C-alpha positions as CSV (number, residue, x, y, z in Angstrom):
1,X,100.0,-52.0,-23.3
2,X,100.6,-51.2,-19.6
3,X,99.6,-48.1,-17.8
4,X,101.4,-46.6,-14.8
5,X,99.5,-46.8,-11.6
6,X,98.0,-43.4,-10.6
7,X,97.3,-44.2,-7.0
8,X,99.2,-46.0,-4.3
9,X,97.8,-49.0,-2.4
10,X,96.8,-48.1,1.1
11,X,98.0,-50.2,4.0
12,X,94.9,-52.2,5.0
13,X,96.3,-53.2,8.4
14,X,94.7,-51.6,11.5
15,X,97.1,-49.5,13.4
16,X,98.0,-50.7,16.9
17,X,97.8,-47.1,18.1
18,X,94.2,-46.9,17.2
19,X,93.3,-50.0,19.0
20,X,95.1,-48.8,22.2
21,X,93.1,-45.5,22.0
22,X,89.8,-47.4,21.7
23,X,90.7,-49.7,24.6
24,X,91.6,-46.7,26.9
25,X,88.4,-44.9,25.8
26,X,86.3,-47.9,26.7
27,X,88.2,-48.3,30.0
28,X,87.6,-44.6,30.9
29,X,83.9,-44.9,29.9
30,X,83.2,-47.9,32.2
31,X,85.2,-46.4,35.1
32,X,83.0,-43.3,35.0
33,X,79.8,-45.2,34.4
34,X,80.5,-47.6,37.2
35,X,80.9,-44.9,39.8
36,X,77.5,-43.3,39.3
37,X,75.4,-43.7,42.4
38,X,71.8,-44.9,42.5
39,X,69.3,-42.0,42.4
40,X,66.4,-42.0,44.8
41,X,63.0,-41.9,43.1
42,X,61.6,-39.5,45.7
43,X,63.7,-36.8,47.3
44,X,63.9,-37.6,51.0
45,X,64.7,-35.8,54.2
46,X,65.2,-38.4,56.9
47,X,64.1,-37.9,60.5
48,X,66.8,-37.3,63.0
49,X,67.6,-39.6,65.9
50,X,70.0,-39.1,68.9
51,X,71.1,-42.7,68.9
52,X,70.8,-45.8,66.8
53,X,72.9,-48.4,65.1
54,X,73.9,-48.7,61.5
55,X,72.3,-51.7,59.8
56,X,72.5,-53.1,56.4
57,X,69.4,-52.3,54.3
58,X,66.9,-55.1,54.2
59,X,65.9,-57.0,51.0
60,X,62.5,-55.2,51.1
61,X,62.7,-51.4,51.1
62,X,59.5,-49.3,51.5
63,X,59.7,-45.6,50.9
64,X,57.1,-43.2,52.3
65,X,57.3,-39.8,50.6
66,X,56.1,-36.5,51.9
67,X,53.4,-36.3,49.2
68,X,51.8,-39.7,49.9
69,X,54.1,-41.6,47.5
70,X,54.6,-45.3,48.3
71,X,57.5,-47.1,46.7
72,X,58.3,-50.8,47.3
73,X,61.6,-52.1,46.0
74,X,61.9,-49.2,43.5
75,X,58.3,-49.7,42.2
76,X,55.8,-46.9,42.8
77,X,52.5,-48.5,44.0
78,X,49.2,-47.5,45.3
79,X,48.6,-47.8,49.1
80,X,45.9,-50.4,48.5
81,X,48.4,-52.6,46.6
82,X,50.8,-52.9,49.5
83,X,49.4,-56.1,51.0
84,X,49.2,-58.0,47.6
85,X,52.8,-56.8,46.8
86,X,54.3,-57.8,50.2
87,X,52.5,-61.1,50.9
88,X,54.3,-63.2,48.3
89,X,57.7,-61.7,49.3
90,X,57.1,-62.4,53.0
91,X,55.5,-65.9,52.4
92,X,59.0,-67.1,51.2
93,X,60.7,-65.8,54.3
94,X,58.7,-64.3,57.2
95,X,62.0,-63.3,59.0
96,X,62.9,-61.0,56.1
97,X,64.0,-57.5,57.2
98,X,61.7,-54.7,55.9
99,X,63.4,-51.3,55.8
100,X,61.1,-48.3,56.0
101,X,62.4,-45.0,54.7
102,X,59.9,-42.4,55.8
103,X,60.4,-38.7,55.0
104,X,60.7,-36.5,58.1
105,X,57.6,-34.5,57.0
106,X,55.4,-37.7,56.9
107,X,53.1,-37.6,60.0
108,X,53.9,-40.2,62.6
109,X,50.3,-41.6,62.3
110,X,51.0,-42.6,58.7
111,X,54.2,-44.4,59.6
112,X,52.4,-46.3,62.4
113,X,49.6,-47.2,60.1
114,X,52.2,-48.5,57.6
115,X,53.8,-50.6,60.3
116,X,50.4,-52.1,61.2
117,X,49.7,-53.0,57.5
118,X,53.2,-54.6,57.3
119,X,52.4,-56.7,60.4
120,X,49.1,-57.8,58.9
121,X,51.0,-58.8,55.7
122,X,53.3,-61.0,57.7
123,X,56.2,-58.7,58.4
124,X,58.1,-59.3,61.6
125,X,61.4,-57.5,61.4
126,X,61.2,-53.8,60.7
127,X,64.0,-51.3,60.4
128,X,63.3,-47.5,60.3
129,X,65.9,-45.3,58.5
130,X,67.0,-42.1,60.3
131,X,69.9,-39.8,60.3
132,X,72.2,-38.7,63.1
133,X,71.3,-35.4,64.8
134,X,73.3,-32.4,63.6
135,X,75.1,-30.6,66.3
């Protein structure tokens, strides 16, 4: 005895149109995600300078925030930990450029003290980040 089929078999092949949609969705996602810029850990207002020359950022970046924050290569550290953090980096290459990003509201005395500590840690080449004067 044979019974008539009550349901039809579905096509189990994946539609090419669905694959194209998924590929374009992934392409769009990675295009948007790839254009997101790096956020700064500390909001900064750079000091102004009348002249200067654009330089590439050095491999060691030190950020001095207006509320006594100290960030070395995107790691928040205590001021006492500066020398132990920098000494191994500078032992590999003493000519390494150290970029200092100090907020405009940081007193000049703190920036000078930071530069002295960098010199004691073996730093030779320093670069201070500023912005052009607004006219």
